[in-house]
N, C-alpha and C positions, 0 to 999 in steps of 0.2 A: 422447370424440368423436374419431373417426379420420377426418380429412379425406381420406385416401387412398381411403376408401370412396365418395366422391363420384365416381361414374362414370355415363356414359350408360346409359340403360335402367332406372333406378330409376323406380318408379311408385307412385301412390296413387289412390284413387277417392273421389269425393264423390257421395252421393245426397241430393237435397234436393227438398222439395215446391215446385213452381212456384206462386208466389203473386203478388199485385199488384206487389210490388217488383221482379219479374224479367221481367215481360211487356211486350209492345208490343201495342197495340190498333188500330193503323191498318188492319189487315186485317179488322177487324170481330170480332164475337163477344166472348167474355170475355177474349181475349188469348192469346198464345202466348209461349214463352221467347224473349227477344230474343237476337240474336247477341252483342251486348256482354256481356249477363249470362252467356251460355254461356262466353265467353272468360274472364270473371272467375272462374267456377267451375273452369275448366281451370287457370288460374294458381294458384288456392288449392290444388288437388290437387298441382300441381308443387311448391309450397312444402312441403306436407305430406310429400312423398316424400323431401325432403332435410333437413328441419328438425332431425331428431335427429342428423344427422351434422355440422351446422354448429356452430362454436364459439358459446359463450354470447354473446348480443347480436347475432348475425349473422342475416341473412335473405337471400332471393334475390328477384329481380324478373325478369319476362320482358322480352326486348328484340326479339323478332320473332314475329309471328303469321301463319301461313299455314293457314287453316282453311276448311272447307266445312260449311255447316249443312244437312244433307241432309233432316231431317224436323222438323216442328213438335212441341214438347211443350206441350200445352194446360195452361192454368191448372188447378190441382187435381190434376195428375198428377205422378208422380215423374220427376225428371230424373237420369240417371246419367252423370256426366262423369269420364272418366279424365284423369289428368295424367301426362305421361312426361317425363323428363329426357333431352334429345337431346344 
C-alpha cells in the first residue's frame, strides 16, 4: 500500500437499484432517490476509490459537500453515482 498514490483525481463508481431505503416520497408517487441518499452513495464511491491505497485499518470520510441534484431517479431504476477524490 503506497500512500504516495493517494492523489486528487482518483475515482470509483457505484451503481445501485433505488429501493424504499433510498427514496423520499413527499413529492408523491412511489418515491425518488433522496439527495442525502445520493450523497451517501457518492461518499461510498469516494471511499472505494482510495481504500486499496490506505494502510490496514484506515478509512476516509467526507468533510465538505457541494452538490446539485439535477434529475430524479425513480424507485426501481438504477442510480449511477461517481465518486472522485478532489
